[in-house]
C-alpha positions in Angstrom: -43.9 -19.6 -44.0 -42.2 -19.8 -40.7 -39.0 -18.3 -42.2 -40.9 -15.4 -43.7 -42.4 -14.6 -40.3 -38.9 -14.7 -38.8 -37.6 -12.3 -41.4 -40.4 -9.9 -40.8 -39.8 -9.9 -37.1 -36.1 -9.3 -37.6 -36.8 -6.4 -39.9 -39.1 -4.9 -37.4 -36.5 -5.1 -34.7 -33.9 -3.6 -36.9 -36.2 -0.6 -37.8 -37.0 -0.2 -34.1 -33.2 -0.1 -33.2 -32.5 2.4 -36.0 -35.3 4.6 -34.7 -33.9 4.5 -31.2 -30.4 5.3 -32.4 -31.7 8.2 -34.5 -33.7 9.7 -31.6 -30.7 9.3 -29.3 -28.4 11.0 -31.8 -30.9 13.8 -32.3 -31.3 14.3 -28.6 -27.5 14.3 -28.2 -27.1 17.0 -30.9 -29.8 19.1 -29.2 -28.2 18.7 -25.8 -24.8 19.6 -27.1 -26.2 22.6 -28.8 -27.9 23.8 -25.6 -24.7 23.2 -23.6 -22.7 25.2 -26.0 -24.6 28.3 -25.1 -24.6 27.8 -21.4 -22.9 30.5 -19.4 -23.1 29.0 -15.8 -19.8 27.6 -14.7 -19.7 24.5 -12.5 -16.8 23.5 -10.3 -14.9 20.5 -11.8 -14.3 17.9 -9.1 -12.7 15.5 -11.6 -15.7 13.2 -11.7 -19.5 13.4 -12.4 -21.4 15.5 -9.8 -25.0 16.6 -9.5 -24.0 20.0 -11.0 -22.0 18.7 -14.0 -24.1 15.5 -14.6 -27.6 16.1 -13.1 -29.0 13.3 -15.3 -26.6 10.9 -13.7 -25.9 12.0 -10.1 -28.6 13.1 -7.7 -28.3 16.2 -5.5 -27.7 14.2 -2.4 -25.4 11.6 -4.1 -21.6 11.3 -4.3 -21.7 8.6 -7.0 -24.7 7.5 -9.1 -27.3 6.0 -6.8 -25.2 6.2 -3.6 -26.1 9.0 -1.3 -23.7 11.0 0.8 -25.2 9.7 4.0 -24.5 6.1 2.8 -20.8 6.9 2.5 -20.7 8.5 5.9 -22.5 5.4 7.4 -19.9 3.1 5.8 -17.1 5.1 7.5 -18.8 4.8 10.9 -19.4 1.1 10.5 -15.7 0.6 9.6 -14.6 2.6 12.6 -16.7 0.4 14.8 -14.8 -2.6 13.6 -11.4 -1.2 14.2 -9.5 -2.2 17.3 -9.0 0.5 19.9 -6.3 3.1 19.1 -6.0 1.9 15.5 -6.5 3.4 12.1 -7.3 2.2 8.6 -5.1 3.3 5.7 -6.6 2.9 2.2 -4.8 3.9 -0.9 -6.4 4.6 -4.3 -5.5 2.4 -7.2 -2.4 3.6 -9.2 -2.5 4.6 -12.8 -1.0 1.9 -15.1 0.7 3.1 -18.2 0.2 1.5 -21.7 3.2 3.5 -22.9 5.3 6.2 -21.3 2.5 8.8 -21.9 -0.6 6.8 -22.5 -2.4 5.3 -19.5 -4.7 2.2 -19.5 -8.3 2.9 -18.6 -8.4 3.6 -14.9 -10.5 1.5 -12.4 -10.6 2.6 -8.8 -9.7 0.3 -5.9 -12.9 -1.1 -4.6 -12.0 -0.5 -0.9 -11.0 3.2 -1.5 -14.2 3.8 -3.6 -16.4 2.1 -1.0 -15.3 4.4 1.8 -14.7 7.7 -0.1 -16.7 7.8 -3.3 -13.6 9.1 -5.1 -13.2 7.7 -8.6 -9.8 9.2 -9.3 -6.2 8.0 -8.7 -3.7 9.6 -6.5 -5.4 9.7 -3.1 -4.9 8.1 0.3 -7.7 7.8 3.0 -6.9 7.5 6.7 -9.8 6.6 9.0 -9.5 6.9 12.8 -11.7 7.5 15.8 -9.9 10.7 16.6 -9.9 12.3 13.2 -12.7 10.6 11.3 -12.0 10.5 7.6 -8.8 12.3 6.6 -8.1 12.4 2.8 -4.7 13.2 1.3 -5.3 14.5 -2.2 -3.0 14.9 -5.2 -1.3 18.3 -5.5 -2.7 20.4 -8.3 -0.4 20.5 -11.3 -1.3 22.9 -14.2 0.8 20.8 -16.6 -1.1 17.7 -15.8 -4.4 19.5 -16.0 -3.7 20.6 -19.6 -3.1 17.0 -20.6 -5.5 15.0 -18.4 -8.0 17.5 -17.1 -8.9 18.5 -13.5 -8.6 16.2 -10.6 -10.2 16.5 -7.1 -8.1 18.2 -4.6 -8.4 19.3 -0.9 -11.5 21.5 -1.6 -13.3 18.5 -3.2 -12.3 16.2 -0.4 -14.0 18.5 2.1 -16.9 19.8 0.1 -17.8 16.9 -2.2 -16.6 13.7 -0.5 -17.4 15.1 3.0 -14.0 14.3 4.6 -13.5 15.5 8.1 -10.0 16.7 7.3 -8.0 17.0 4.0 -4.4 17.8 3.1 -2.3 17.8 -0.1 -0.1 14.7 -0.3 3.1 16.8 -0.5 2.4 18.2 3.0 3.1 14.9 4.7 6.5 13.7 5.9 7.8 10.6 7.9 11.2 8.8 8.4 11.7 5.5 6.5 9.0 6.6 4.0 11.3 9.4 2.8 13.9 6.7 2.2 11.5 4.5 0.3 10.7 7.3 -2.0 14.3 8.4 -2.4 15.0 4.9 -3.7 13.1 5.8 -6.9 15.6 8.6 -7.7 18.8 7.2 -6.2 18.6 3.4 -6.1 22.0 3.0 -4.3 22.4 1.2 -1.0 24.9 3.7 0.4 22.6 6.7 -0.3 19.6 5.0 1.2 21.6 4.0 4.3 22.7 7.6 4.7 19.2 9.0 4.1 17.5 6.8 6.7 20.2 7.7 9.3 19.8 11.4 8.5 16.0 11.2 8.8 16.2 9.3 12.2 18.6 11.8 13.7 16.6 14.8 12.4 13.6 13.5 14.3 15.5 13.2 17.6 17.3 9.9 17.6 20.6 9.9 19.4 22.2 7.2 17.3 21.3 4.2 15.1 20.6 1.0 16.9 22.8 -0.9 14.5 24.4 -0.3 11.1 21.4 -0.2 8.7 20.9 -3.3 6.5 20.2 -2.0 2.9 20.4 -5.0 0.6 19.4 -4.6 -3.1 18.6 -7.7 -5.1 20.6 -10.8 -4.1 22.2 -8.8 -1.2 18.8 -8.9 0.5 19.2 -12.6 0.9 22.2 -12.0 3.2 20.5 -11.7 6.6 22.9 -9.3 8.3 24.2 -7.6 5.1 26.1 -4.5 6.1 28.3 -3.4 3.2 25.7 -1.1 1.6 27.9 -0.3 -1.3 26.1 -1.6 -4.4 23.8 0.0 -6.9 20.3 -1.5 -6.9 19.5 -2.9 -10.3 16.3 -2.0 -12.1 13.6 -4.6 -11.2 15.3 -5.7 -8.0 13.8 -5.5 -4.5 15.6 -3.7 -1.7 15.4 -5.0 1.9 16.0 -2.4 4.6 16.4 -3.3 8.3 16.8 -0.2 10.4 16.6 0.9 14.0 17.5 3.9 16.1 17.9 4.8 19.8 15.9 7.3 21.7 16.9 7.9 25.4 18.1 4.4 26.0 15.4 2.4 24.1 15.8 0.9 20.6 13.6 0.3 17.6 13.8 -2.4 14.9 11.9 -2.4 11.7 12.2 -4.0 8.3 10.5 -3.4 5.0 11.1 -4.8 1.5 10.0 -2.9 -1.6 10.7 -2.5 -5.3 12.2 0.9 -6.0 10.9 0.8 -9.6 7.3 0.9 -8.2 6.1 -2.6 -9.0 6.8 -6.2 -8.1 7.4 -8.8 -10.8 5.2 -11.9 -10.6 7.8 -14.1 -8.7 8.6 -11.2 -6.2 4.9 -10.6 -5.6 4.2 -14.3 -4.9 7.0 -14.6 -2.4 6.2 -11.2 -0.8 2.5 -12.2 -0.4 3.6 -15.4 1.4 5.8 -13.4 3.8 3.1 -10.8 4.3 0.4 -13.4 5.1 2.7 -15.1 7.6 3.5 -11.7 9.2 -0.2 -10.9 9.6 -1.2 -14.3 10.9 1.6 -14.4 13.4 0.6 -10.9 14.6 -2.9 -12.3 15.4 -1.3 -14.8 17.8 0.5 -12.1 19.9 -1.1 -11.9 23.3 -0.3 -12.6 27.0 0.3 -16.3 27.8 1.6 -17.4 24.4 5.4 -17.8 23.8 7.6 -16.6 21.0 8.5 -20.3 20.4 4.8 -21.1 19.8 4.5 -18.2 17.3 7.8 -19.3 15.7 6.5 -22.9 15.3 3.3 -21.6 13.7 5.3 -19.5 11.2 7.5 -22.4 10.2 4.5 -24.5 9.3 3.0 -21.6 7.3 6.2 -21.0 5.4 7.0 -24.6 4.8 3.5 -25.2 3.3 3.6 -22.0 1.3 7.1 -22.5 -0.1 6.1 -26.0 -1.2 2.9 -24.7 -2.9 4.8 -22.2 -5.0 7.5 -24.7 -5.9 10.5 -23.3 -3.9 10.5 -26.5 -1.8 9.8 -30.0 -3.0 8.0 -31.0 0.2 7.1 -29.4 3.5 9.6 -31.4 5.6 12.6 -30.6 3.4 15.8 -29.8 5.3 16.4 -27.1 2.8 13.9 -24.9 4.6 16.4 -23.9 7.2 18.8 -22.7 4.5 16.1 -20.4 3.2 15.1 -19.1 6.6 17.5 -19.9 9.5 16.1 -17.1 11.7 13.5 -17.0 14.5 10.1 -15.4 14.0 11.1 -12.6 16.4 12.9 -11.5 19.5 12.5 -9.3 22.6 13.1 -5.6 22.1 13.9 -2.9 24.6 17.2 -1.4 25.8 19.0 -3.7 23.4 18.0 -5.1 20.1 17.8 -8.6 21.6 16.6 -7.6 25.1 17.5 -9.8 26.5 19.0 -12.7 24.6 19.1 -14.8 27.8 15.3 -15.0 28.1 14.1 -18.4 26.9 11.7 -18.2 23.9 9.4 -20.7 25.7 8.6 -18.1 28.4 5.0 -16.9 28.1 4.6 -13.3 26.9 3.4 -10.7 29.5 1.7 -7.3 29.1 4.3 -4.5 28.6 6.7 -6.7 26.7 7.8 -5.6 23.3 8.8 -8.2 20.7 9.4 -8.3 16.9 7.5 -10.4 14.4 9.7 -10.8 11.3 9.1 -13.7 8.9 11.4 -13.8 5.9 12.8 -15.8 3.1 16.4 -15.6 1.8 17.0 -17.4 -1.4 20.6 -17.2 -2.7 21.4 -17.0 -6.4 23.0 -20.4 -6.2 19.8 -22.1 -4.9 18.9 -25.3 -6.7 15.3 -24.3 -7.2 13.1 -22.4 -9.7 15.2 -19.8 -11.4 12.6 -17.0 -11.1 13.0 -17.1 -7.3 16.8 -17.1 -7.1 18.5 -14.2 -5.5 15.4 -12.8 -3.7 15.5 -11.8 0.0 12.3 -10.6 1.7 11.6 -9.7 5.3 8.7 -7.9 6.9 9.4 -6.9 10.5 7.0 -5.2 12.9 7.4 -4.1 16.5 4.6 -5.4 18.8 3.6 -4.4 22.3 1.9 -7.1 24.3 -1.1 -5.6 26.1 -3.5 -6.8 28.7 -6.0 -8.0 26.1 -3.8 -8.7 23.1 -1.3 -6.6 21.3 -0.6 -3.3 19.6 1.5 -3.1 16.4 3.8 -0.1 17.1 5.0 0.0 13.4 1.5 -0.2 12.0 1.8 3.1 10.2 4.5 1.9 7.9 3.0 0.5 4.7 3.5 -3.2 3.9 0.5 -4.1 1.8 1.4 -4.5 -1.8 -1.2 -2.0 -3.0 -0.1 0.6 -0.4 3.6 0.2 -1.5 2.8 0.5 -5.2 0.6 3.5 -4.5 3.2 5.2 -2.4 6.1 4.7 -4.7 4.1 5.8 -7.8 3.0 9.1 -6.1 5.9 11.2 -7.4 6.2 14.5 -9.2 7.6 14.0 -12.7 10.3 16.6 -12.3 11.2 16.0 -8.6 14.8 16.1 -7.7 14.6 16.1 -3.9 13.0 13.6 -1.6 11.2 16.4 0.1 9.4 17.0 -3.2 8.2 13.4 -3.2 4.9 12.3 -1.6 5.0 10.7 1.8 2.1 9.5 3.8 0.6 7.7 6.7 0.6 9.9 9.9 
């Protein structure tokens, strides 16, 4: 009797679901029929809007349920949290390909979506007190539109996403960034060295501060590598340490990136450790602390991190100094080490410029996990000590993994010149 009652209830539920499906299908057919005869054209912003999807997005909304005012409020709140004279750079998530022509389903980076409301790949948002929200949008490509449909451009950034300023990505140019992008087309140490020197001098530098270090793969584990004569193998990282001179003062900057556009798992683990160390050491930079204190802190972080990922057997291993024999940084001014005679125990003072440059240099002969052998990584920033803390002078150069991936994957499919590649971050 109980079983019979159960079967009747299940049959009733099935009939109800079938009725719902039938009604939904009938409504859909009717809706499609009505749309087929519609003559009013709506602007395609590459994602649902109140004009194209009124049943989904309200008239005052950018995304379903989230009003334009809410996005503007989020931007204001983020600006309030930023340090003085700083900016936030947020890149959209890159498209990941299933095959050479078929992409995986795209999901937007949460930070980029939270600030902009843009659900599409290919953009970069820059937020600052001076400019408000500036969006750099993908350049329109008729070929891509045929295959993938319309995407939001500069017009959509201003009109729909309510950006304060908007530019096409191809309109942006910067020094080392040009070289990073060139590495996708010409992964050769000599060409990258020549390119970065050209870009520095074209922007006013009198000379290079030192011979650029451009180490691909295992060459990146040689700290002062200078031959720059090898081709960079597919899948390898390239470490570039460069500096130039401008009216008697020098710069010094290092970035490490994968010319292919993505890190392999071992590279990403090591890079994340160096990046975390870089950012934590930057937080310590202020008047009264010494370079030696910052260095000691970095050593503790790296020893602990290298043990956790299996590169070192224990945190006290003497092998650590083989993997990183360098200091966390040095003074910088009219010489690269300006001056080398100043003791690292001396408290930092306002107006002093130093570098913060954690790294790891694992030779191919290292007796450790094979996946980490032959990898060299350094992330070097220039830091000005201020009255209240510090200012990262090289903060506009991307170093976050997501930013690097996004930057390197923003290329035109038929580009043959670095000037045709996308550069960013004013």
